[in-house]
N, C-alpha and C positions, 0 to 999 in steps of 0.2 A: 503493500499497501504507500503513494505518493504520500510525502507531508507538504503543506503548503501554508504557507501565514495568511493564505485571505477568507476570511472569515467568509462561511457560507450563507446568504438569506435563510433567517427561519422560515419564511415565508415563500415559496417560489413565486416569483413574479408571473402573471399570465400576459404574455408583453401581445398575444394577438388579442387580446379583447380590449388593450389600452385604451381613456378616451384621450388620441392625441389633440384637440386642440387646447393653448397655451403652452405647449411642448418647448421643449427648447429655450435657448437663451439668447440668440441672436435676432432671426428676423431682420428687420430693413438695417438690424445695424453690422449685416456681414460676417455671421457668425458660421466658419468654416470645419467642417470636422473632415476622418479621410479614414478610410477602409482601405488596406493594403492586400495585394494577394501575392505569394509566394507559392510559386511552381514553374513547371518546365514553359516557357512561352519560346526556346529554341531548342538547339541539341537533338538529341532524337526521338523521342517523344513528346515532340510539343502538340498533336493534334489535342490531348486530352486535358493539356495546360490551356489550352484554347477555349476546351468545352466549360472549361470553369469559369474563365476571365469574363465569358461572354456572359455568362448566368449573372455574375455579379456586376458586371458593368449595367445589362438590362434593370435591375433591382436599383440601382443606385440614380440610375436614367428617369424611372417613373416615379422613383421617390420625389425628386427635385421637381417634377414636371406637377407633381398632385397639388401642391399646396396646403399641405395638412400641414408641414414640419417649419419651424424655424429656424432653422438650420438649411446648408448646403452640406449636401457629402461630395466629394471628390474622390474618385481612383487612381491607386496608386500601385503601379505595376514591380514586381519585386522578381526578377527571371532567376531562377537557380540553376535553369539546365538541365532541372531531374539529375544532377549531380554533386553527391556528397561536398566533395570540394569546392564547387560555386555557392553552398549551401550558407554558410555564414556571412558571408560580402551579401548574399541577398538579402539577408535577414538584417543587418545593419542598415541595410535603405529604409527599411519601413521602421526600424528603432530610432534613428538618427532626423529621421521629421514629425516631432513634435506634436504635430495638428493628426499622428496615425492614433487612431481609437482603440484598432483593433485590427487582427491580421486574419483572413479566411487562408488556410494554409498553416505548413507549407502538405505540396500536396504527395509527392513521394517519400516513404516511409524515412530510407537513407538522407536525402537532405534532412528529414524532420530530427533526425537524430544529431546530427550537427547543428541544428538552429535552434532548436527549444530551451537549450539552456541559457541562449543568449537572449529569448523572450524572457523565459522566467525572469531572470536577472534583472532588467529591464521593467521586471510587470505590466510584460502587455500581451492581451489575451490574443492566443493563436490557437482557432480554431478552427482543425481541417476536416472537410469535406470528404476526403479518400487515402487519408495515409490510414494502412490498418495491421502493421506489424501490433501486436500484442502489447508486450515488451514499452512501449513509447510511453503510456501512464503508469509505469511500477518506479518511471527513474525520480527519486529526488530532487534532483534539478527544473524538469520539466512542469513548476507548480504553475504555471500559468496556462496547459496547453490542457486544450477541450478537444472528444474527437467526436463530432457532429453525424458518423459513418459505424455500420457494424462489423468491430475488426475482425481479425483473421481466427478467434475462435471460434466465430458462427460461420466463416466461409470453410472453413477445414471443412467440418464437421457436413456441413451442406452438398460439398462434393464429395464426399464418402458417404453417404445417405442416398444420393443419387444413383452414384454408380454401380450401391450393395442391392438398389431395386431393378435394376436392370437385369435380363433375362442369357446368361452365357457370361457374366463376368465371374471370375474368379482371381485373375492373378491382373495383376495394377501396377505400372512405372508410374513413377513421381520423377519429373527431374524441375532444376531450380535452374535460376540464370546465374548462380553464385552474386545476389544484391541482398542487402536486408529485407527487401519486402518478398525476394524470392523464397531465401531460405527461410523467412521467417514459415511464410504457407507454405513450404514443403513439409516443415516439419509438424506443424498441426495435421496436413491432408496424411503425411503416412503413420502418422498415432492414429488417426479416425479409420483410418481405413483396416486396421489392424485391431481395431475396435468392432471395429462391422465383422470380423471375422474372414478378411480378403488378406491372399500375399503380395507383399507388397517388395518390387525392387526400387532402388534408390538411385538416382544420377546426379551429374553435376557439367551444364555445360555452361561457359563464362558469355554474361551479353556482352556482344557484338560479336560472335563468333563468326567466321569470313565465311566455314567451309561446315554446315551441317551436316554430311552426305554420312559421313563416320555416327554419330550418334543417332541418325533415321537406321543405319544399317543396326546397331548396338538393339534397339528400341525391333525391329521385327525379329530379328535373330534371336532375342526372347523370348518370341511368343507369348508376351503380352495382353490380355482382351482391352485394356483399355489404358490411356495413356493421360497423367493430369501436367501440365507443363506449368511451373510460376513461376513468371514472368512478364515480359510488356509485349506487345502488341510488334514493336519494332522487330525480334527477334523471334517472335511464335511465325512470321510471315514467310521468311526464309525457310525455316525447321520446317513449317507445314507444307511444302513444298517438297524439300528431300524428304520426310515422311513418305510423301504419295509416293513420289518415284521408286521408293524401296520399296514399294507394294504393304504398306501398312496399311491394314484394313478394322481395324478396332477403333472403339470409342475415345474419338477426343474431344479432354474437356480442360478449361484455361479459366481463369477467373477476371475480376476488372481490368488489372491492367492490362490484359489483353482485349479487351471488351466495345472494340473502338474500332468502325469502317475501315480505318487504314488496313487493322489485320486482313481485309479481303481483299480488299486494293493491291495487297503484297502478295498475297499468298494465291491470286484467284481462286482459279475452281476447287486447287486445295484446301482452298475453306470450309466447301461444302461439307454440310455435318456437323462440325464442332460446334461443342457447346461451350457457350461464356457465363460463369456466375458471375454474380456482380451484387453488393449491397444496392443498389440502386435502382428504382426500378423505371419503367421507359415511359419520359415524360407525352411520347404521342400513341401510346397507349392505353394508359391510367386517366379513368374519367377524372380526376380530382387536377389533370396537370395537362390537360387539352388547350385550353383557353390559353395559357404560359408557353404554350409549343407554337402555335398560333402568333403569337405577338414576339416570340424569340427567332421566328421562319421569319415574320416580317422586318426584324431588324436587319436580320446578319443575311438572311438567302438561304437560309438549310436548317435544318431540324435540330433542332438542341439532341446535345451526343451524353456519352456516359458523365454524370453529375453536374449535367448544369443547370436541374431542375434544384438538387439539393446545396449547389451552393446558391441560385438566385436565394432559396428560402434562409441559407443563414447569412447572409447580407441583411436581407429581410428583420432577421432576429436581432443582429446589430445595429440596423438601424432606430429602430423600433425599443429598443433597450437604451440607446443614446434618449430620444425621446420624451423618454419615461422619467430619464434620470433630472431631465430640466434644465435648472442652474450649477446640476453639481458634476458635469462630465468631466473626465479626467481618467484618466488609463486605469487608475485602480476602481473607480468605481464602474467604467463598464467589465471589468473583471468580475467585481464581486457580482454584479445585476445575471451577469451571465452566468455563471457559475451554476446560481441558485434560478435562473432561471425556466419556465415552462412557454413552448411557443409551437401554437398551431401551424406548421409550413403546410406548403401544398404536397409533399410529399411523406411527412409524419409529424409527429409530435417530438420537436427536439426538447430533452430536460437530460440530465448529467446524474451519474451516481457518484459519492463520494471520494473516486477515485479519477472523475473527467472524463469516462466513460458514458455512450450515450445511451437510457435506456433502451430504449427499442431495436430489439436484433431480428432483423429480416432479411433473409437471401433469396434473390431472386435470380431465374434460371433466361436464359435465352442461347439460339441456337443460329447457325447461320444455314437457311434454307434459299433456296433460288438468286444464290448471288445476295444475299438480306440478311440482317440479324432479324432474326424473327425471336419475339417478346412469348416468353412461355409463362410466366407467373413466378409465387412464389417456392420456395422449391421442397417446403414442408407440405404443402398443398398439392404439388406434383407427386408425390413419393407416397401422399396417404399417412403423415406424420403427426 
């Protein structure tokens, strides 16, 4: 359990029900607060970062145009390229701007490990919508971290339950990409598969491997019935192609790091049939988010992607938290209010336990069908759990 100097609110703020008139301290005086986003806006996996950034930007634009607030919100980008080495500098961009009241992110688990001690020291709330490594909430230095997404202690068992429910699946290989995210997810998946009574083999292939043909042959020679890849779409794309060339005909499953249309673009026909789990719902298929999806597509000319809607929700949670504080807006007060908040978003109810973990833990399943990611629904419902 992590220790924190933040005093949690005795009565959670029901932010979604706030009366907004008279909130804030600025109005005509021109008070401006900033929300930063730390994530991959360049590098090898920028599509996931862009999904989140655009959801955040849409929430900010709508808030500023609504006339409901006596302050303006500005957006600040802190690009960490999805790399641990670039993460501290990106965090310092947000920390160094005194108008930044909260950060959405970091997006990936490795950069989170590198950045969260800095945010904790600065007392600046860092609310991730996508970093799923369970250990992130266990470090005492991560005292300002809140996870607005189910972690891999939920995603790993969901993968295992799904595979255990499939006819003919007895042997499974789990391959990670030697990143903090991939290794963490793989560990949970392996233990969960074993608990389901399946035989498991474990391998690793470093991220950005140039040739996956050897790994693909290893999978085929093993004779496994299914493969779980714990990594990102940039690597799964060419790996899936090599697997198809090698003759792999088992079930392929990957997690939220691969749940992006870029996987299909990179793998082509080899992506067909792959299952993708995610702690995120489909904004275009979920009735609660269809209007958001329409506004998003109108703004950006494309459908919302993985974590777009969740990032939109968290941005709105932060904005309404700032509004609720009226004239007492500072990093400490915002962090304290977010820690004890209960916010009814479009995608879920956001509230956090004593460790900063999201209270609601639901994992969803997608499958590539006809060259598109099809939304299948919550894994628990699909397997009859």
